All heavy atoms as TSV, in Angstrom:
chain	resi	resn	atom	element	x	y	z
A	1	MET	N	N	105.219	79.915	45.361
A	1	MET	CA	C	106.322	79.103	44.885
A	1	MET	C	C	105.803	77.713	44.533
A	1	MET	O	O	104.880	77.208	45.168
A	1	MET	CB	C	107.397	78.985	45.947
A	1	MET	CG	C	108.058	80.295	46.303
A	1	MET	SD	S	109.486	80.046	47.332
A	1	MET	CE	C	110.751	80.162	46.094
A	2	SER	N	N	106.413	77.119	43.556
A	2	SER	CA	C	106.034	75.771	43.166
A	2	SER	C	C	107.276	74.887	43.123
A	2	SER	O	O	108.384	75.364	42.863
A	2	SER	CB	C	105.337	75.784	41.807
A	2	SER	OG	O	106.201	76.296	40.822
A	3	PHE	N	N	107.064	73.606	43.391
A	3	PHE	CA	C	108.172	72.655	43.371
A	3	PHE	C	C	108.616	72.443	41.932
A	3	PHE	O	O	107.807	72.201	41.046
A	3	PHE	CB	C	107.759	71.330	44.017
A	3	PHE	CG	C	108.934	70.454	44.329
A	3	PHE	CD1	C	109.652	70.658	45.484
A	3	PHE	CD2	C	109.321	69.463	43.468
A	3	PHE	CE1	C	110.755	69.867	45.778
A	3	PHE	CE2	C	110.421	68.665	43.739
A	3	PHE	CZ	C	111.145	68.861	44.899
A	4	ASN	N	N	109.912	72.515	41.690
A	4	ASN	CA	C	110.465	72.387	40.352
A	4	ASN	C	C	110.915	70.944	40.122
A	4	ASN	O	O	112.017	70.555	40.515
A	4	ASN	CB	C	111.639	73.362	40.196
A	4	ASN	CG	C	112.176	73.403	38.796
A	4	ASN	OD1	O	111.977	72.487	37.998
A	4	ASN	ND2	N	112.870	74.474	38.475
A	5	LEU	N	N	110.064	70.163	39.474
A	5	LEU	CA	C	110.359	68.755	39.228
A	5	LEU	C	C	111.518	68.576	38.253
A	5	LEU	O	O	112.283	67.613	38.363
A	5	LEU	CB	C	109.109	68.046	38.711
A	5	LEU	CG	C	107.961	67.968	39.711
A	5	LEU	CD1	C	106.682	67.522	39.021
A	5	LEU	CD2	C	108.312	67.055	40.875
A	6	GLN	N	N	111.673	69.500	37.320
A	6	GLN	CA	C	112.789	69.415	36.378
A	6	GLN	C	C	114.121	69.572	37.111
A	6	GLN	O	O	115.109	68.933	36.764
A	6	GLN	CB	C	112.649	70.455	35.278
A	6	GLN	CG	C	111.493	70.166	34.348
A	6	GLN	CD	C	111.282	71.262	33.318
A	6	GLN	OE1	O	111.659	72.417	33.522
A	6	GLN	NE2	N	110.672	70.904	32.211
A	7	ARG	N	N	114.131	70.423	38.120
A	7	ARG	CA	C	115.349	70.610	38.902
A	7	ARG	C	C	115.675	69.348	39.692
A	7	ARG	O	O	116.835	68.969	39.819
A	7	ARG	CB	C	115.204	71.821	39.830
A	7	ARG	CG	C	116.439	72.153	40.632
A	7	ARG	CD	C	117.582	72.541	39.677
A	7	ARG	NE	N	118.813	72.760	40.371
A	7	ARG	CZ	C	119.358	73.947	40.571
A	7	ARG	NH1	N	118.765	75.039	40.133
A	7	ARG	NH2	N	120.494	74.059	41.194
A	8	LEU	N	N	114.638	68.706	40.228
A	8	LEU	CA	C	114.844	67.454	40.947
A	8	LEU	C	C	115.516	66.429	40.035
A	8	LEU	O	O	116.517	65.809	40.407
A	8	LEU	CB	C	113.512	66.913	41.471
A	8	LEU	CG	C	113.544	65.523	42.095
A	8	LEU	CD1	C	114.494	65.463	43.275
A	8	LEU	CD2	C	112.144	65.096	42.493
A	9	LYS	N	N	114.992	66.280	38.840
A	9	LYS	CA	C	115.564	65.329	37.884
A	9	LYS	C	C	116.998	65.719	37.523
A	9	LYS	O	O	117.894	64.867	37.485
A	9	LYS	CB	C	114.703	65.282	36.611
A	9	LYS	CG	C	115.209	64.310	35.579
A	9	LYS	CD	C	114.309	64.269	34.365
A	9	LYS	CE	C	114.830	63.295	33.319
A	9	LYS	NZ	N	113.951	63.249	32.145
A	10	ALA	N	N	117.231	66.999	37.299
A	10	ALA	CA	C	118.571	67.478	36.936
A	10	ALA	C	C	119.578	67.211	38.054
A	10	ALA	O	O	120.710	66.789	37.786
A	10	ALA	CB	C	118.522	68.967	36.607
A	11	GLU	N	N	119.177	67.445	39.283
A	11	GLU	CA	C	120.080	67.209	40.420
A	11	GLU	C	C	120.377	65.723	40.576
A	11	GLU	O	O	121.517	65.328	40.840
A	11	GLU	CB	C	119.490	67.775	41.709
A	11	GLU	CG	C	119.364	69.282	41.729
A	11	GLU	CD	C	120.687	70.016	41.620
A	11	GLU	OE1	O	121.690	69.566	42.230
A	11	GLU	OE2	O	120.728	71.044	40.930
A	12	ARG	N	N	119.357	64.894	40.401
A	12	ARG	CA	C	119.553	63.439	40.471
A	12	ARG	C	C	120.544	62.985	39.413
A	12	ARG	O	O	121.506	62.261	39.699
A	12	ARG	CB	C	118.210	62.712	40.274
A	12	ARG	CG	C	118.368	61.195	40.161
A	12	ARG	CD	C	117.063	60.485	39.877
A	12	ARG	NE	N	116.350	60.884	38.685
A	12	ARG	CZ	C	116.655	60.497	37.442
A	12	ARG	NH1	N	117.698	59.724	37.204
A	12	ARG	NH2	N	115.905	60.892	36.420
A	13	MET	N	N	120.339	63.459	38.191
A	13	MET	CA	C	121.196	63.059	37.083
A	13	MET	C	C	122.617	63.615	37.242
A	13	MET	O	O	123.593	62.934	36.918
A	13	MET	CB	C	120.578	63.499	35.765
A	13	MET	CG	C	119.288	62.748	35.457
A	13	MET	SD	S	118.454	63.317	33.966
A	13	MET	CE	C	119.589	62.717	32.721
A	14	ALA	N	N	122.730	64.831	37.749
A	14	ALA	CA	C	124.051	65.437	37.951
A	14	ALA	C	C	124.890	64.637	38.949
A	14	ALA	O	O	126.121	64.609	38.853
A	14	ALA	CB	C	123.890	66.877	38.433
A	15	GLU	N	N	124.212	63.983	39.886
A	15	GLU	CA	C	124.910	63.147	40.865
A	15	GLU	C	C	125.163	61.736	40.334
A	15	GLU	O	O	125.750	60.908	41.020
A	15	GLU	CB	C	124.117	63.088	42.171
A	15	GLU	CG	C	124.056	64.411	42.894
A	15	GLU	CD	C	125.417	64.908	43.365
A	15	GLU	OE1	O	126.255	64.075	43.787
A	15	GLU	OE2	O	125.644	66.129	43.299
A	16	GLY	N	N	124.708	61.470	39.104
A	16	GLY	CA	C	124.977	60.185	38.462
A	16	GLY	C	C	124.024	59.061	38.830
A	16	GLY	O	O	124.329	57.894	38.599
A	17	TYR	N	N	122.880	59.411	39.401
A	17	TYR	CA	C	121.896	58.397	39.789
A	17	TYR	C	C	120.874	58.161	38.684
A	17	TYR	O	O	120.343	59.103	38.116
A	17	TYR	CB	C	121.103	58.840	41.022
A	17	TYR	CG	C	121.880	58.889	42.310
A	17	TYR	CD1	C	122.060	60.091	42.972
A	17	TYR	CD2	C	122.392	57.733	42.893
A	17	TYR	CE1	C	122.748	60.155	44.178
A	17	TYR	CE2	C	123.074	57.784	44.094
A	17	TYR	CZ	C	123.251	58.997	44.728
A	17	TYR	OH	O	123.919	59.052	45.919
A	18	THR	N	N	120.577	56.885	38.431
A	18	THR	CA	C	119.409	56.549	37.627
A	18	THR	C	C	118.206	56.633	38.562
A	18	THR	O	O	118.363	56.702	39.790
A	18	THR	CB	C	119.498	55.113	37.069
A	18	THR	OG1	O	119.498	54.199	38.172
A	18	THR	CG2	C	120.738	54.922	36.204
A	19	GLN	N	N	117.005	56.591	38.009
A	19	GLN	CA	C	115.830	56.560	38.874
A	19	GLN	C	C	115.876	55.338	39.785
A	19	GLN	O	O	115.533	55.432	40.966
A	19	GLN	CB	C	114.535	56.555	38.050
A	19	GLN	CG	C	114.116	57.897	37.555
A	19	GLN	CD	C	112.735	57.869	36.927
A	19	GLN	OE1	O	112.200	56.822	36.554
A	19	GLN	NE2	N	112.144	59.045	36.796
A	20	GLU	N	N	116.295	54.212	39.250
A	20	GLU	CA	C	116.376	52.970	40.022
A	20	GLU	C	C	117.344	53.121	41.194
A	20	GLU	O	O	117.015	52.782	42.331
A	20	GLU	CB	C	116.823	51.815	39.117
A	20	GLU	CG	C	116.927	50.475	39.814
A	20	GLU	CD	C	115.588	49.806	40.050
A	20	GLU	OE1	O	114.646	50.063	39.298
A	20	GLU	OE2	O	115.502	49.022	41.004
A	21	ASP	N	N	118.547	53.636	40.919
A	21	ASP	CA	C	119.550	53.824	41.973
A	21	ASP	C	C	119.054	54.775	43.054
A	21	ASP	O	O	119.211	54.531	44.244
A	21	ASP	CB	C	120.855	54.383	41.400
A	21	ASP	CG	C	121.536	53.477	40.407
A	21	ASP	OD1	O	121.337	52.249	40.476
A	21	ASP	OD2	O	122.280	54.009	39.549
A	22	PHE	N	N	118.484	55.883	42.612
A	22	PHE	CA	C	118.047	56.912	43.543
A	22	PHE	C	C	116.890	56.402	44.400
A	22	PHE	O	O	116.862	56.620	45.615
A	22	PHE	CB	C	117.647	58.177	42.780
A	22	PHE	CG	C	117.685	59.430	43.609
A	22	PHE	CD1	C	118.826	59.809	44.284
A	22	PHE	CD2	C	116.575	60.247	43.708
A	22	PHE	CE1	C	118.864	60.972	45.046
A	22	PHE	CE2	C	116.593	61.402	44.460
A	22	PHE	CZ	C	117.747	61.764	45.130
A	23	ALA	N	N	115.982	55.691	43.777
A	23	ALA	CA	C	114.849	55.123	44.510
A	23	ALA	C	C	115.331	54.174	45.597
A	23	ALA	O	O	114.841	54.219	46.736
A	23	ALA	CB	C	113.908	54.402	43.553
A	24	LYS	N	N	116.310	53.340	45.277
A	24	LYS	CA	C	116.866	52.414	46.272
A	24	LYS	C	C	117.475	53.180	47.429
A	24	LYS	O	O	117.290	52.813	48.590
A	24	LYS	CB	C	117.903	51.498	45.636
A	24	LYS	CG	C	117.312	50.383	44.813
A	24	LYS	CD	C	118.386	49.490	44.234
A	24	LYS	CE	C	117.774	48.457	43.303
A	24	LYS	NZ	N	118.802	47.632	42.654
A	25	LYS	N	N	118.200	54.243	47.132
A	25	LYS	CA	C	118.799	55.074	48.188
A	25	LYS	C	C	117.725	55.679	49.082
A	25	LYS	O	O	117.943	55.879	50.272
A	25	LYS	CB	C	119.643	56.197	47.582
A	25	LYS	CG	C	120.901	55.746	46.921
A	25	LYS	CD	C	122.001	55.788	47.931
A	25	LYS	CE	C	123.336	55.578	47.253
A	25	LYS	NZ	N	124.402	55.501	48.213
A	26	LEU	N	N	116.571	55.996	48.488
A	26	LEU	CA	C	115.470	56.594	49.247
A	26	LEU	C	C	114.603	55.555	49.945
A	26	LEU	O	O	113.706	55.913	50.706
A	26	LEU	CB	C	114.598	57.443	48.305
A	26	LEU	CG	C	115.268	58.663	47.689
A	26	LEU	CD1	C	114.360	59.294	46.639
A	26	LEU	CD2	C	115.652	59.680	48.750
A	27	GLY	N	N	114.842	54.286	49.645
A	27	GLY	CA	C	114.065	53.215	50.270
A	27	GLY	C	C	112.693	53.028	49.658
A	27	GLY	O	O	111.748	52.639	50.345
A	28	MET	N	N	112.579	53.300	48.354
A	28	MET	CA	C	111.299	53.097	47.671
A	28	MET	C	C	111.541	52.422	46.333
A	28	MET	O	O	112.677	52.323	45.878
A	28	MET	CB	C	110.538	54.427	47.510
A	28	MET	CG	C	111.219	55.474	46.668
A	28	MET	SD	S	110.264	57.015	46.432
A	28	MET	CE	C	110.319	57.765	48.034
A	29	SER	N	N	110.478	51.970	45.713
A	29	SER	CA	C	110.600	51.348	44.394
A	29	SER	C	C	110.846	52.420	43.336
A	29	SER	O	O	110.563	53.600	43.549
A	29	SER	CB	C	109.333	50.568	44.050
A	29	SER	OG	O	108.259	51.470	43.814
A	30	ARG	N	N	111.360	51.981	42.185
A	30	ARG	CA	C	111.589	52.922	41.097
A	30	ARG	C	C	110.270	53.546	40.661
A	30	ARG	O	O	110.181	54.735	40.392
A	30	ARG	CB	C	112.266	52.250	39.896
A	30	ARG	CG	C	112.708	53.301	38.852
A	30	ARG	CD	C	112.819	52.739	37.450
A	30	ARG	NE	N	111.588	52.206	36.928
A	30	ARG	CZ	C	110.591	52.938	36.401
A	30	ARG	NH1	N	110.674	54.248	36.363
A	30	ARG	NH2	N	109.518	52.360	35.931
A	31	GLY	N	N	109.223	52.736	40.615
A	31	GLY	CA	C	107.913	53.239	40.214
A	31	GLY	C	C	107.396	54.317	41.150
A	31	GLY	O	O	106.850	55.329	40.701
A	32	ALA	N	N	107.567	54.102	42.447
A	32	ALA	CA	C	107.117	55.096	43.430
A	32	ALA	C	C	107.897	56.401	43.268
A	32	ALA	O	O	107.318	57.489	43.307
A	32	ALA	CB	C	107.274	54.555	44.841
A	33	TYR	N	N	109.207	56.284	43.065
A	33	TYR	CA	C	110.007	57.494	42.870
A	33	TYR	C	C	109.643	58.172	41.545
A	33	TYR	O	O	109.500	59.398	41.480
A	33	TYR	CB	C	111.517	57.202	42.908
A	33	TYR	CG	C	112.283	58.438	42.579
A	33	TYR	CD1	C	112.407	59.451	43.524
A	33	TYR	CD2	C	112.797	58.653	41.307
A	33	TYR	CE1	C	113.048	60.641	43.205
A	33	TYR	CE2	C	113.438	59.834	40.981
A	33	TYR	CZ	C	113.561	60.823	41.934
A	33	TYR	OH	O	114.180	62.008	41.605
A	34	ALA	N	N	109.499	57.390	40.486
A	34	ALA	CA	C	109.185	57.947	39.163
A	34	ALA	C	C	107.885	58.758	39.205
A	34	ALA	O	O	107.785	59.805	38.566
A	34	ALA	CB	C	109.085	56.833	38.128
A	35	LYS	N	N	106.898	58.270	39.964
A	35	LYS	CA	C	105.635	59.005	40.087
A	35	LYS	C	C	105.848	60.345	40.778
A	35	LYS	O	O	105.196	61.333	40.441
A	35	LYS	CB	C	104.606	58.181	40.856
A	35	LYS	CG	C	104.060	57.022	40.042
A	35	LYS	CD	C	103.083	56.205	40.841
A	35	LYS	CE	C	102.587	55.023	40.016
A	35	LYS	NZ	N	101.648	54.188	40.774
A	36	ARG	N	N	106.753	60.399	41.723
A	36	ARG	CA	C	107.053	61.668	42.392
A	36	ARG	C	C	107.781	62.613	41.439
A	36	ARG	O	O	107.443	63.782	41.333
A	36	ARG	CB	C	107.862	61.415	43.661
A	36	ARG	CG	C	107.001	60.857	44.778
A	36	ARG	CD	C	107.841	60.242	45.897
A	36	ARG	NE	N	107.025	59.838	47.028
A	36	ARG	CZ	C	106.278	58.741	47.062
A	36	ARG	NH1	N	106.228	57.930	46.009
A	36	ARG	NH2	N	105.572	58.451	48.134
A	37	GLU	N	N	108.784	62.097	40.742
A	37	GLU	CA	C	109.562	62.934	39.829
A	37	GLU	C	C	108.704	63.447	38.677
A	37	GLU	O	O	108.939	64.539	38.162
A	37	GLU	CB	C	110.762	62.139	39.295
A	37	GLU	CG	C	111.763	62.996	38.552
A	37	GLU	CD	C	112.996	62.222	38.148
A	37	GLU	OE1	O	113.924	62.101	38.956
A	37	GLU	OE2	O	113.025	61.735	36.992
A	38	ALA	N	N	107.692	62.682	38.287
A	38	ALA	CA	C	106.797	63.089	37.200
A	38	ALA	C	C	105.654	63.992	37.681
A	38	ALA	O	O	104.894	64.517	36.871
A	38	ALA	CB	C	106.223	61.858	36.514
A	39	GLY	N	N	105.514	64.150	38.981
A	39	GLY	CA	C	104.452	64.996	39.514
A	39	GLY	C	C	103.119	64.296	39.672
A	39	GLY	O	O	102.119	64.941	39.967
A	40	ILE	N	N	103.091	62.988	39.502
A	40	ILE	CA	C	101.851	62.223	39.661
A	40	ILE	C	C	101.498	62.102	41.137
A	40	ILE	O	O	100.333	62.177	41.520
A	40	ILE	CB	C	101.987	60.833	38.995
A	40	ILE	CG1	C	102.182	61.005	37.490
A	40	ILE	CG2	C	100.782	59.952	39.304
A	40	ILE	CD1	C	102.645	59.758	36.770
A	41	VAL	N	N	102.534	61.922	41.963
A	41	VAL	CA	C	102.380	61.863	43.419
A	41	VAL	C	C	103.148	63.044	43.997
A	41	VAL	O	O	104.290	63.305	43.600
A	41	VAL	CB	C	102.941	60.529	43.982
A	41	VAL	CG1	C	102.952	60.537	45.498
A	41	VAL	CG2	C	102.149	59.350	43.444
A	42	ASP	N	N	102.518	63.764	44.918
A	42	ASP	CA	C	103.172	64.910	45.543
A	42	ASP	C	C	104.371	64.461	46.379
A	42	ASP	O	O	104.352	63.394	46.990
A	42	ASP	CB	C	102.202	65.669	46.451
A	42	ASP	CG	C	101.159	66.438	45.669
A	42	ASP	OD1	O	101.399	66.767	44.489
A	42	ASP	OD2	O	100.081	66.711	46.242
A	43	ILE	N	N	105.382	65.306	46.409
A	43	ILE	CA	C	106.556	65.059	47.237
A	43	ILE	C	C	106.291	65.664	48.607
A	43	ILE	O	O	106.052	66.869	48.717
A	43	ILE	CB	C	107.812	65.665	46.586
A	43	ILE	CG1	C	108.094	64.926	45.270
A	43	ILE	CG2	C	109.004	65.593	47.539
A	43	ILE	CD1	C	109.205	65.502	44.444
A	44	SER	N	N	106.312	64.816	49.619
A	44	SER	CA	C	106.053	65.280	50.986
A	44	SER	C	C	107.299	65.976	51.549
A	44	SER	O	O	108.395	65.880	50.980
A	44	SER	CB	C	105.677	64.097	51.877
A	44	SER	OG	O	106.804	63.261	52.088
A	45	VAL	N	N	107.114	66.620	52.668
A	45	VAL	CA	C	108.242	67.251	53.353
A	45	VAL	C	C	109.269	66.187	53.731
A	45	VAL	O	O	110.478	66.402	53.590
A	45	VAL	CB	C	107.755	68.023	54.602
A	45	VAL	CG1	C	108.926	68.516	55.429
A	45	VAL	CG2	C	106.858	69.168	54.198
A	46	GLU	N	N	108.790	65.032	54.168
A	46	GLU	CA	C	109.687	63.944	54.528
A	46	GLU	C	C	110.453	63.439	53.305
A	46	GLU	O	O	111.653	63.161	53.392
A	46	GLU	CB	C	108.910	62.783	55.175
A	46	GLU	CG	C	108.347	63.105	56.535
A	46	GLU	CD	C	107.003	63.855	56.471
A	46	GLU	OE1	O	106.368	63.937	55.386
A	46	GLU	OE2	O	106.596	64.374	57.519
A	47	ASP	N	N	109.752	63.327	52.170
A	47	ASP	CA	C	110.416	62.916	50.924
A	47	ASP	C	C	111.516	63.916	50.568
A	47	ASP	O	O	112.635	63.523	50.240
A	47	ASP	CB	C	109.430	62.853	49.751
A	47	ASP	CG	C	108.435	61.713	49.821
A	47	ASP	OD1	O	108.714	60.712	50.510
A	47	ASP	OD2	O	107.373	61.837	49.183
A	48	LEU	N	N	111.191	65.199	50.614
A	48	LEU	CA	C	112.166	66.227	50.251
A	48	LEU	C	C	113.362	66.189	51.186
A	48	LEU	O	O	114.509	66.300	50.736
A	48	LEU	CB	C	111.517	67.615	50.255
A	48	LEU	CG	C	112.436	68.783	49.892
A	48	LEU	CD1	C	113.091	68.573	48.530
A	48	LEU	CD2	C	111.667	70.091	49.936
A	49	SER	N	N	113.121	66.012	52.458
A	49	SER	CA	C	114.212	65.931	53.426
A	49	SER	C	C	115.128	64.757	53.108
A	49	SER	O	O	116.359	64.885	53.100
A	49	SER	CB	C	113.643	65.791	54.836
A	49	SER	OG	O	114.675	65.622	55.770
A	50	HIS	N	N	114.534	63.619	52.791
A	50	HIS	CA	C	115.313	62.420	52.463
A	50	HIS	C	C	116.068	62.610	51.144
A	50	HIS	O	O	117.221	62.188	51.020
A	50	HIS	CB	C	114.385	61.206	52.404
A	50	HIS	CG	C	115.093	59.923	52.622
A	50	HIS	ND1	N	115.072	59.245	53.808
A	50	HIS	CD2	C	115.862	59.184	51.799
A	50	HIS	CE1	C	115.797	58.146	53.704
A	50	HIS	NE2	N	116.280	58.082	52.483
A	51	ILE	N	N	115.435	63.247	50.173
A	51	ILE	CA	C	116.084	63.536	48.888
A	51	ILE	C	C	117.306	64.411	49.113
A	51	ILE	O	O	118.392	64.148	48.585
A	51	ILE	CB	C	115.090	64.199	47.906
A	51	ILE	CG1	C	114.084	63.154	47.408
A	51	ILE	CG2	C	115.816	64.877	46.751
A	51	ILE	CD1	C	112.870	63.737	46.696
A	52	MET	N	N	117.144	65.458	49.908
A	52	MET	CA	C	118.263	66.365	50.170
A	52	MET	C	C	119.394	65.660	50.906
A	52	MET	O	O	120.566	65.858	50.574
A	52	MET	CB	C	117.774	67.593	50.924
A	52	MET	CG	C	116.893	68.459	50.040
A	52	MET	SD	S	116.476	70.030	50.756
A	52	MET	CE	C	118.061	70.772	51.003
A	53	ASP	N	N	119.050	64.831	51.880
A	53	ASP	CA	C	120.078	64.066	52.595
A	53	ASP	C	C	120.819	63.140	51.639
A	53	ASP	O	O	122.045	63.039	51.681
A	53	ASP	CB	C	119.453	63.227	53.722
A	53	ASP	CG	C	119.004	64.059	54.908
A	53	ASP	OD1	O	119.424	65.231	55.032
A	53	ASP	OD2	O	118.217	63.531	55.722
A	54	THR	N	N	120.079	62.465	50.771
A	54	THR	CA	C	120.670	61.533	49.820
A	54	THR	C	C	121.598	62.243	48.837
A	54	THR	O	O	122.654	61.720	48.469
A	54	THR	CB	C	119.570	60.758	49.071
A	54	THR	OG1	O	118.767	60.072	50.035
A	54	THR	CG2	C	120.136	59.763	48.087
A	55	LEU	N	N	121.232	63.449	48.441
A	55	LEU	CA	C	122.072	64.235	47.541
A	55	LEU	C	C	123.229	64.903	48.276
A	55	LEU	O	O	124.139	65.440	47.643
A	55	LEU	CB	C	121.232	65.302	46.829
A	55	LEU	CG	C	120.206	64.786	45.816
A	55	LEU	CD1	C	119.308	65.919	45.350
A	55	LEU	CD2	C	120.906	64.133	44.621
A	56	GLY	N	N	123.193	64.883	49.609
A	56	GLY	CA	C	124.256	65.510	50.393
A	56	GLY	C	C	124.081	67.005	50.548
A	56	GLY	O	O	125.045	67.721	50.803
A	57	TYR	N	N	122.850	67.496	50.395
A	57	TYR	CA	C	122.564	68.929	50.500
A	57	TYR	C	C	122.070	69.258	51.896
A	57	TYR	O	O	121.281	68.514	52.472
A	57	TYR	CB	C	121.478	69.343	49.503
A	57	TYR	CG	C	121.830	69.155	48.048
A	57	TYR	CD1	C	120.859	69.295	47.079
A	57	TYR	CD2	C	123.112	68.835	47.632
A	57	TYR	CE1	C	121.151	69.125	45.733
A	57	TYR	CE2	C	123.405	68.662	46.293
A	57	TYR	CZ	C	122.424	68.814	45.350
A	57	TYR	OH	O	122.707	68.645	44.031
A	58	ASP	N	N	122.484	70.405	52.409
A	58	ASP	CA	C	121.945	70.841	53.698
A	58	ASP	C	C	120.731	71.742	53.454
A	58	ASP	O	O	120.400	72.069	52.313
A	58	ASP	CB	C	123.003	71.522	54.564
A	58	ASP	CG	C	123.556	72.811	53.967
A	58	ASP	OD1	O	122.851	73.474	53.187
A	58	ASP	OD2	O	124.690	73.166	54.312
A	59	ALA	N	N	120.084	72.120	54.537
A	59	ALA	CA	C	118.828	72.879	54.452
A	59	ALA	C	C	118.975	74.207	53.709
A	59	ALA	O	O	118.010	74.701	53.129
A	59	ALA	CB	C	118.271	73.126	55.848
A	60	SER	N	N	120.168	74.756	53.673
A	60	SER	CA	C	120.352	76.049	52.994
A	60	SER	C	C	120.149	75.963	51.486
A	60	SER	O	O	119.952	76.977	50.826
A	60	SER	CB	C	121.747	76.619	53.293
A	60	SER	OG	O	122.754	75.821	52.683
A	61	LYS	N	N	120.169	74.758	50.922
A	61	LYS	CA	C	119.997	74.589	49.471
A	61	LYS	C	C	118.571	74.245	49.060
A	61	LYS	O	O	118.302	74.036	47.883
A	61	LYS	CB	C	120.953	73.518	48.959
A	61	LYS	CG	C	122.418	73.960	48.998
A	61	LYS	CD	C	123.298	73.003	48.269
A	61	LYS	CE	C	123.195	73.262	46.791
A	61	LYS	NZ	N	124.182	72.523	45.991
A	62	VAL	N	N	117.636	74.176	50.023
A	62	VAL	CA	C	116.272	73.750	49.698
A	62	VAL	C	C	115.632	74.638	48.632
A	62	VAL	O	O	114.848	74.170	47.813
A	62	VAL	CB	C	115.389	73.657	50.965
A	62	VAL	CG1	C	115.020	75.023	51.495
A	62	VAL	CG2	C	114.148	72.823	50.693
A	63	SER	N	N	115.993	75.897	48.582
A	63	SER	CA	C	115.364	76.827	47.633
A	63	SER	C	C	115.629	76.474	46.174
A	63	SER	O	O	114.861	76.874	45.301
A	63	SER	CB	C	115.807	78.263	47.911
A	63	SER	OG	O	117.203	78.391	47.693
A	64	ILE	N	N	116.673	75.694	45.886
A	64	ILE	CA	C	116.942	75.345	44.482
A	64	ILE	C	C	115.829	74.493	43.889
A	64	ILE	O	O	115.705	74.415	42.677
A	64	ILE	CB	C	118.305	74.645	44.292
A	64	ILE	CG1	C	118.315	73.260	44.933
A	64	ILE	CG2	C	119.444	75.509	44.767
A	64	ILE	CD1	C	119.516	72.410	44.575
A	65	PHE	N	N	115.024	73.854	44.751
A	65	PHE	CA	C	113.954	72.992	44.273
A	65	PHE	C	C	112.630	73.731	44.085
A	65	PHE	O	O	111.623	73.104	43.762
A	65	PHE	CB	C	113.743	71.815	45.233
A	65	PHE	CG	C	114.903	70.862	45.229
A	65	PHE	CD1	C	115.790	70.829	46.296
A	65	PHE	CD2	C	115.133	70.015	44.161
A	65	PHE	CE1	C	116.862	69.961	46.304
A	65	PHE	CE2	C	116.207	69.144	44.153
A	65	PHE	CZ	C	117.068	69.113	45.226
A	66	PHE	N	N	112.629	75.029	44.284
A	66	PHE	CA	C	111.391	75.797	44.174
A	66	PHE	C	C	111.545	76.920	43.162
A	66	PHE	O	O	112.579	77.574	43.106
A	66	PHE	CB	C	110.969	76.364	45.536
A	66	PHE	CG	C	110.557	75.292	46.488
A	66	PHE	CD1	C	111.484	74.689	47.319
A	66	PHE	CD2	C	109.242	74.856	46.534
A	66	PHE	CE1	C	111.116	73.673	48.185
A	66	PHE	CE2	C	108.857	73.838	47.395
A	66	PHE	CZ	C	109.802	73.256	48.224
A	67	ALA	N	N	110.499	77.117	42.371
A	67	ALA	CA	C	110.459	78.196	41.390
A	67	ALA	C	C	109.431	79.214	41.853
A	67	ALA	O	O	108.363	78.828	42.334
A	67	ALA	CB	C	110.073	77.652	40.019
A	68	PRO	N	N	109.744	80.483	41.721
A	68	PRO	CA	C	108.752	81.488	42.118
A	68	PRO	C	C	107.524	81.406	41.227
A	68	PRO	O	O	107.630	81.152	40.030
A	68	PRO	CB	C	109.474	82.816	41.943
A	68	PRO	CG	C	110.649	82.533	41.077
A	68	PRO	CD	C	110.953	81.068	41.185
A	69	SER	N	N	106.372	81.593	41.821
A	69	SER	CA	C	105.132	81.617	41.050
A	69	SER	C	C	104.947	83.015	40.473
A	69	SER	O	O	105.158	84.005	41.159
A	69	SER	CB	C	103.937	81.278	41.938
A	69	SER	OG	O	104.069	79.968	42.423
A	70	VAL	N	N	104.555	83.071	39.228
A	70	VAL	CA	C	104.337	84.353	38.558
A	70	VAL	C	C	102.859	84.436	38.204
A	70	VAL	O	O	102.298	83.510	37.617
A	70	VAL	CB	C	105.205	84.466	37.282
A	70	VAL	CG1	C	104.957	85.780	36.585
A	70	VAL	CG2	C	106.665	84.283	37.620
A	71	ARG	N	N	102.251	85.550	38.567
A	71	ARG	CA	C	100.836	85.732	38.236
A	71	ARG	C	C	100.639	85.671	36.732
A	71	ARG	O	O	101.493	86.114	35.963
A	71	ARG	CB	C	100.345	87.081	38.762
A	71	ARG	CG	C	100.237	87.116	40.247
A	71	ARG	CD	C	99.602	88.419	40.664
A	71	ARG	NE	N	100.046	88.750	41.999
A	71	ARG	CZ	C	100.132	89.954	42.480
A	71	ARG	NH1	N	99.814	90.997	41.734
A	71	ARG	NH2	N	100.538	90.157	43.704
A	72	LYS	N	N	99.507	85.148	36.323
A	72	LYS	CA	C	99.216	84.958	34.904
A	72	LYS	C	C	99.408	86.237	34.102
A	72	LYS	O	O	99.994	86.247	33.040
A	72	LYS	CB	C	97.803	84.395	34.747
A	72	LYS	CG	C	97.518	83.806	33.409
A	72	LYS	CD	C	96.178	83.105	33.412
A	72	LYS	CE	C	96.060	82.244	32.177
A	72	LYS	NZ	N	94.862	81.436	32.181
A	73	LYS	N	N	98.884	87.350	34.607
A	73	LYS	CA	C	98.982	88.594	33.819
A	73	LYS	C	C	100.385	89.170	33.797
A	73	LYS	O	O	100.692	90.008	32.975
A	73	LYS	CB	C	97.962	89.621	34.296
A	73	LYS	CG	C	98.095	90.080	35.717
A	73	LYS	CD	C	96.828	90.788	36.124
A	73	LYS	CE	C	96.882	92.077	36.728
A	73	LYS	NZ	N	95.726	92.702	37.175
A	74	GLU	N	N	101.290	88.672	34.658
A	74	GLU	CA	C	102.679	89.130	34.656
A	74	GLU	C	C	103.572	88.281	33.749
A	74	GLU	O	O	104.714	88.626	33.524
A	74	GLU	CB	C	103.235	89.125	36.073
A	74	GLU	CG	C	102.575	90.130	36.985
A	74	GLU	CD	C	103.084	90.022	38.420
A	74	GLU	OE1	O	104.000	89.226	38.675
A	74	GLU	OE2	O	102.557	90.740	39.265
A	75	ARG	N	N	103.061	87.188	33.238
A	75	ARG	CA	C	103.870	86.279	32.400
A	75	ARG	C	C	104.178	86.854	31.041
A	75	ARG	O	O	105.156	86.496	30.418
A	75	ARG	CB	C	103.129	84.948	32.232
A	75	ARG	CG	C	103.078	84.151	33.483
A	75	ARG	CD	C	102.391	82.835	33.245
A	75	ARG	NE	N	102.045	82.254	34.545
A	75	ARG	CZ	C	101.229	81.262	34.709
A	75	ARG	NH1	N	100.633	80.716	33.672
A	75	ARG	NH2	N	100.971	80.793	35.896
A	76	ASN	N	N	103.328	87.711	30.505
A	76	ASN	CA	C	103.546	88.212	29.141
A	76	ASN	C	C	104.223	89.541	29.140
A	76	ASN	O	O	104.307	90.372	29.770
A	76	ASN	CB	C	102.213	88.303	28.401
A	76	ASN	CG	C	101.605	86.929	28.199
A	76	ASN	OD1	O	102.366	85.955	28.080
A	76	ASN	ND2	N	100.323	86.834	28.177
């Protein structure tokens, strides 16, 4: 499974947060958050937990942020 950064952005936007607003809620700078959303910096377990809390999601929704990995030869 891989972390779905597009889903993270979609969920943030669906809740009406700009990167700046969301970063403030998470207690980080916009630049620090933007690097996570862009995949430049990995999202830690603690980051994900805080993101889910900020979005108001409980642990049962964590799977929405992950995409199943498909083997290369199974993609075509």
